[in-house]
C-alpha positions in Angstrom: -80.7 13.0 91.1 -84.6 13.4 91.2 -86.1 14.9 94.1 -89.0 12.2 94.8 -91.4 14.1 96.8 -91.6 17.0 94.2 -90.0 15.5 90.9 -87.5 18.0 90.6 -84.2 17.2 88.7 -81.0 19.1 89.1 -79.9 20.5 85.6 -77.0 18.1 85.5 -79.3 15.5 85.7 -81.8 16.6 83.6 -79.3 16.9 80.4 -77.5 13.7 81.3 -81.3 11.9 80.8 -82.1 13.9 77.8 -79.0 14.6 75.8 -76.2 11.9 77.2 -74.0 11.9 74.4 -73.8 15.7 73.7 -70.6 17.3 74.4 -71.1 19.1 77.7 -67.6 20.1 78.5 -64.4 20.8 77.2 -61.0 21.1 79.3 -57.0 20.7 78.1 -57.3 16.9 79.5 -60.4 15.6 78.2 -63.9 16.4 77.0 -67.3 15.3 78.5 -70.5 14.4 77.3 -73.6 15.0 79.8 -73.4 11.4 81.1 -69.5 11.1 81.4 -70.0 14.9 83.6 -72.9 13.4 85.4 -70.6 10.2 86.4 -67.8 12.3 87.5 -69.9 14.8 89.6 -71.3 12.0 91.6 -68.3 10.4 92.3 -66.9 13.0 93.6 -70.3 13.8 95.4 -70.1 10.2 97.0 -66.5 10.8 98.1 -67.0 14.2 99.6 -70.1 12.1 101.4 -67.6 9.4 102.5 -65.2 12.2 104.1 -68.1 13.4 106.3 -69.8 16.6 103.9 -73.6 16.5 104.4 -76.6 18.7 103.2 -75.9 22.3 104.5 -72.6 21.9 105.1 -70.3 24.9 103.4 -67.3 24.1 101.1 -64.7 26.7 100.8 -62.8 25.8 97.7 -59.5 27.6 97.3 -58.1 28.0 93.5 -58.5 29.6 90.3 -60.7 28.0 87.7 -60.1 24.3 87.1 -62.3 21.2 85.7 -61.7 20.5 89.7 -63.3 23.6 91.2 -66.0 22.9 88.5 -67.1 19.3 89.4 -66.2 20.2 93.1 -69.3 23.1 92.7 -71.3 20.7 90.8 -70.9 17.6 93.0 -71.8 20.1 95.9 -74.8 20.9 94.5 -76.0 17.3 94.5 -75.2 16.7 97.7 -77.1 19.6 99.1 -73.8 21.2 100.3 -72.9 24.7 99.5 -70.0 25.7 97.5 -67.9 29.1 98.6 -65.0 29.4 95.6 -62.5 31.8 96.9 -59.7 33.2 95.0 -56.1 32.4 95.9 -55.0 35.1 98.9 -52.8 35.2 101.8 -53.4 32.9 104.8 -54.5 35.9 107.0 -57.1 36.7 104.5 -58.1 33.0 104.2 -58.4 32.9 107.9 -60.5 36.1 107.9 -63.3 34.4 105.3 -63.4 31.4 107.5 -64.5 33.4 110.4 -67.2 34.9 108.4 -68.2 30.9 107.4 -67.8 29.3 110.2 -67.9 29.6 114.0 -65.0 28.6 116.2 -66.5 25.5 117.0 -67.3 24.5 113.5 -65.6 21.9 111.5 -64.0 23.7 108.5 -64.5 21.9 105.0 -61.9 23.2 102.6 -60.6 22.5 99.5 -57.5 23.8 97.9 -56.2 23.4 94.6 -52.8 21.5 94.5 -51.4 23.5 91.3 -51.2 26.5 93.7 -48.4 24.8 95.6 -49.5 26.9 98.9 -47.7 25.0 101.8 -48.8 27.9 104.0 -52.2 26.7 103.7 -51.4 22.7 104.6 -52.1 23.5 108.2 -55.7 23.6 107.1 -58.3 20.6 107.2 -59.0 20.2 103.8 -61.0 17.7 101.4 -59.8 15.9 98.4 -61.6 15.8 95.0 -60.4 13.1 92.6 -61.4 12.5 89.5 -62.6 9.2 88.0 -61.9 8.2 84.3 -65.1 5.6 84.3 -68.5 6.1 83.1 -70.7 4.1 85.0 -73.2 6.5 86.8 -73.4 5.6 90.3 -76.2 8.1 91.8 -76.1 10.0 94.7 -78.6 8.8 97.5 -81.5 11.0 96.3 -83.4 10.2 99.8 -80.9 11.1 101.9 -80.0 14.3 99.7 -83.0 15.4 97.4 -82.3 18.1 95.1 -83.6 21.3 96.0 -83.8 24.5 94.0 -84.7 27.0 97.0 -81.8 25.6 99.0 -78.5 27.5 99.3 -75.8 26.5 96.7 -73.3 29.0 96.6 -71.5 31.6 98.8 -69.8 34.7 97.0 -67.2 36.9 98.9 -67.5 40.6 97.7 -65.6 43.6 99.7 -68.1 45.9 98.5 -66.7 49.8 99.2 -65.3 49.1 102.5 -62.8 46.1 101.8 -64.7 44.2 104.7 -65.5 40.7 103.0 -69.4 39.6 102.8 -70.7 36.0 101.8 -73.4 36.4 99.5 -75.3 33.4 99.4 -77.5 32.3 96.5 -79.9 29.5 95.7 -79.6 27.5 92.4 -83.3 29.3 92.0 -81.9 32.4 91.9 -79.0 31.9 89.7 -81.0 30.3 87.2 -83.5 33.1 87.0 -80.5 35.3 86.6 -79.3 33.1 83.6 -82.9 32.7 82.1 -83.2 36.9 82.1 -80.2 37.5 80.3 -80.6 34.8 77.9 -84.0 35.8 76.8 -82.1 38.6 75.1 -78.6 37.6 74.7 -78.8 34.5 72.2 -77.2 31.3 73.6 -78.5 27.8 72.7 -77.7 24.4 73.0 -75.4 24.2 70.1 -73.4 26.9 71.5 -69.9 26.9 73.8 -69.2 29.8 76.2 -65.6 30.0 77.4 -65.4 30.1 81.3 -63.2 33.3 80.8 -64.0 34.9 84.4 -63.0 33.1 87.7 -66.0 31.5 89.8 -65.2 33.2 92.7 -66.6 36.2 91.1 -70.2 36.3 90.4 -69.6 37.2 86.9 -68.1 33.7 86.4 -70.0 31.6 88.3 -73.0 33.0 86.3 -71.1 31.4 83.1 -71.9 28.2 84.6 -75.3 28.6 85.5 -76.3 30.2 81.7 -74.5 27.0 80.6 -76.7 24.5 83.0 -79.7 26.3 81.9 -78.9 25.6 78.1 -77.5 22.5 78.3 -75.2 24.1 76.1 -71.2 23.3 76.0 -68.8 24.9 78.3 -65.1 25.6 77.7 -62.2 25.4 80.2 -59.1 26.7 78.9 -55.8 26.9 79.7 -55.3 30.9 80.6 -54.2 31.8 77.2 -57.0 33.6 75.6 -56.1 33.5 71.6 -55.6 30.0 72.1 -58.7 29.2 74.7 -60.9 31.4 72.0 -60.6 28.8 69.2 -64.1 27.0 68.5 -65.6 29.0 71.0 -69.1 31.0 70.2 -69.5 33.2 73.4 -67.4 34.8 75.9 -67.2 37.3 78.8 -64.4 40.0 78.0 -63.3 43.2 78.6 -63.0 45.9 75.6 -59.0 45.3 75.7 -59.4 41.5 75.2 -61.8 42.0 72.5 -59.5 44.7 70.6 -56.5 42.5 70.9 -58.6 39.3 69.6 -59.8 41.1 66.4 -56.4 42.5 65.7 -54.7 39.1 65.8 -57.4 37.1 64.2 -59.0 37.3 60.7 -61.8 35.1 61.5 -63.2 34.1 64.6 -65.9 31.5 65.5 -67.5 33.8 68.2 -71.0 35.2 67.6 -71.5 37.1 70.9 -69.6 38.6 73.8 -70.7 39.9 76.8 -68.4 42.7 77.7 -67.5 44.2 81.1 -66.7 47.9 82.1 -68.1 51.2 82.1 -67.3 52.4 78.6 -67.2 50.4 75.6 -66.1 52.2 72.2 -68.6 52.1 70.0 -66.3 51.7 67.0 -64.8 48.8 68.8 -68.6 47.2 68.7 -68.5 48.4 65.2 -65.8 46.4 64.3 -66.7 43.2 66.1 -70.3 43.4 64.1 -68.4 43.6 61.0 -66.9 39.9 61.6 -70.5 38.8 62.7 -70.1 39.3 66.4 -72.6 41.1 68.7 -71.3 42.9 71.7 -73.2 43.3 75.1 -72.8 45.5 77.9 -74.8 45.4 81.1 -74.9 46.5 84.8 -74.9 44.2 87.7 -73.4 43.0 91.2 -73.2 40.2 93.1 -76.2 40.6 95.3 -78.7 40.2 92.3 -76.5 37.1 90.8 -74.8 39.0 88.0 -76.5 41.3 85.2 -79.6 43.2 86.1 -79.6 45.5 82.6 -78.0 45.0 79.4 -78.2 46.2 75.7 -76.3 45.6 72.4 -73.3 48.1 72.8 -74.4 51.3 70.5 -73.1 55.1 70.9 -74.9 55.9 74.0 -73.5 55.7 77.9 -76.2 53.9 79.4 -76.3 50.3 80.8 -79.5 48.9 78.8 -83.1 47.9 79.8 -84.1 45.8 82.9 -83.9 42.3 82.2 -86.7 39.8 82.9 -87.2 38.4 86.7 -85.2 41.5 87.9 -87.0 44.6 89.1 -85.7 48.2 89.4 -86.6 51.6 91.1 -84.7 54.8 91.2 -85.6 57.5 94.0 -83.3 60.5 94.4 -81.1 59.2 92.2 -80.5 55.9 94.6 -80.8 52.2 92.6 -82.6 49.7 94.3 -83.0 46.4 92.7 -85.9 43.9 93.3 -86.8 40.2 91.9 -86.1 36.8 91.9 -82.6 37.0 91.3 -81.6 38.6 94.5 -79.3 36.4 97.0 -80.7 34.5 99.7 -78.7 37.0 102.2 -75.4 37.7 103.5 -74.1 34.4 105.3 -72.5 34.5 108.5 -71.5 31.5 110.5 -74.7 29.4 109.5 -77.0 32.3 109.4 -78.3 34.3 106.4 -79.3 37.9 107.1 -81.6 39.4 104.3 -80.2 41.8 102.2 -83.8 43.8 101.5 -85.7 46.3 103.5 -89.0 45.8 104.8 -90.7 46.4 101.4 -88.5 44.2 99.5 -85.9 46.2 97.9 -82.1 46.0 98.0 -80.1 49.3 98.0 -77.5 48.8 95.6 -75.4 52.1 96.8 -75.4 52.9 93.1 -76.7 56.3 91.7 -78.7 56.1 88.6 -81.3 57.8 85.9 -83.7 56.8 83.8 -83.3 57.6 80.0 -86.3 56.2 78.6 -86.7 52.6 79.4 -82.9 52.6 79.9 -80.8 53.0 82.8 -77.5 55.2 83.0 -75.3 54.5 85.8 -74.0 57.7 87.5 -71.5 56.0 89.9 -71.3 54.8 93.7 -72.8 57.0 96.3 -70.0 56.0 98.5 -67.8 57.5 95.7 -69.7 60.9 95.5 -67.5 63.9 97.3 -68.2 67.6 97.6 -65.3 70.0 95.9 -66.1 73.3 96.9 -70.1 72.7 97.6 -70.1 70.8 94.3 -71.2 67.2 93.9 -68.3 64.9 92.2 -68.7 61.5 91.0 -65.6 59.7 90.6 -67.0 56.9 87.8 -67.9 60.4 85.8 -64.4 61.3 85.6 -63.2 57.7 84.9 -65.5 57.4 81.8 -64.1 60.5 80.4 -60.4 59.5 80.8 -61.0 56.1 80.0 -62.2 56.9 76.5 -58.7 58.5 75.9 -56.6 56.6 73.7 -53.9 54.7 75.1 -56.0 54.3 78.6 -56.9 50.8 79.9 -58.0 51.9 83.2 -58.5 55.0 85.9 -59.3 55.2 89.1 -60.2 58.9 90.8 -59.6 59.4 94.5 -60.6 62.5 96.5 -57.7 64.4 98.0 -57.9 66.6 100.7 -57.8 70.3 99.8 -57.6 73.2 101.9 -59.6 75.7 99.9 -62.3 73.3 98.3 -62.5 70.8 100.6 -61.6 67.7 98.3 -60.1 68.1 94.9 -60.0 64.5 92.5 -56.8 62.9 91.8 -56.4 60.0 89.4 -54.3 56.7 89.0 -54.0 55.6 85.3 -53.0 52.6 83.9 -52.3 52.8 80.0 -50.7 51.1 77.2 -48.6 54.1 76.5 -47.5 57.2 77.9 -49.9 59.7 78.3 -49.2 63.4 79.1 -51.1 65.4 81.3 -51.6 68.2 78.8 -53.3 65.9 76.5 -55.7 64.5 78.8 -56.9 67.9 79.7 -57.1 69.0 76.0 -59.6 66.0 75.8 -61.3 67.0 79.0 -62.1 70.9 77.9 -65.1 69.7 76.5 -66.3 66.7 78.6 -65.9 68.1 82.1 -66.3 71.4 84.0 -63.1 72.7 84.9 -63.8 71.9 89.1 -63.9 68.0 87.8 -60.6 67.9 86.1 -58.1 66.0 88.4 -55.1 68.3 89.9 -52.8 65.1 90.2 -51.8 62.2 88.0 -50.5 59.2 88.9 -49.2 55.7 87.4 -51.0 52.6 88.4 -48.4 50.5 90.1 -48.2 46.8 88.8 -48.7 45.4 92.4 -52.6 46.9 92.2 -52.9 45.1 88.6 -54.0 41.3 87.9 -55.9 40.5 91.2 -59.2 39.8 89.9 -61.5 41.3 87.4 -61.7 44.8 88.9 -58.7 46.7 90.5 -59.8 47.5 94.2 -60.3 50.9 94.8 -59.5 50.8 98.2 -56.6 49.4 97.2 -55.8 52.4 95.1 -56.8 54.8 97.7 -54.1 53.5 100.4 -51.3 53.5 97.9 -52.1 57.1 96.8 -52.4 58.0 100.7 -48.6 56.6 101.0 -47.4 58.8 98.0 -49.1 61.8 99.4 -47.2 61.4 102.7 
């Protein structure tokens, strides 16, 4: 739709008008051109409107990535409503998030993916999303719902370090500023295809959507089997273990660019990808900054790259502060947004870092620093070293009480093979001071794996406390 007052067009309408027959979306069920996608989105938007949803209303979307979830998000944007994608969780956790978004007397707008089969959520007042096969474009009422880029478009929940959910609200402008800054360095053009490999209920997944919308390229929604889904894709957001597996399984791939998550990416993995014509990139970012803040091509240096356009960073006493156009509108609670920045316009990331020339090195979270025998110890510093050991997928370091030192590090490890303590310590000899060595080693329980992009440090800490009793 077009805002007749300002001439601003939504990204979806822009590409439906300029490139109507270009392939926009690939799904397991069907493909969409930009014009067909607009028709489908407008159909859902009009349906939502008939169910009572209006501009400014928050629609909670509970489910994993699907064509319905993506189109619901786009439809909310066309209506001026706010989409809050949420991971499938227990009923108690869902109600906790609802209490953040809505006041007790406020009507809840909730969509639940039918594929979940969640009978315990059937008591919630839900909205329906039915995708139409027709291609006739029936526009949303642009007079009642003029498109505004600076209006809140999404809410993403983040637990931070405490586990208490915060609802981070971003506008379309902030998401597009994030996309534009990254894509000024990380090549992604209209003829490319990006796999939606990360969940939309994380900012890194939602960022893929807005990079796609900015470029008018193609987005692919797969079936959940990476080896199959990656076929025909030029761009993907992966973790190192996924890339390593793909390189080992396939002699050739259509991939040209990969944005990798994780604090350390082995340089030899990047070289292996590069030999197949694949650029590998890594960055630093967070929900409040609409995903990536710094980025670089993977090399043999342990830093997070240089600052991307439309962002700002300052470091004071190792504390990282972020500014710029990608910062969230605020923390949303029951209809009110509370600013995330201080009086001078900076957001305290609570991360610690230092400049290495024009690049930034991330030391760790301020709240993951502890004192051991009078020395500062950063959990992430120890993890970064242990994660380089062959067979280790990831590690979480937790400080445990010690009568002599105050606290000492313990580590919980997820590995693909048995990793013995003596082998780890033989590696640590030349990497870490002895007081930083873990004094206890634990195997990561399966119950803490696979619940999102990152393993919850809070959940690991709670589990470890049960082991120490």
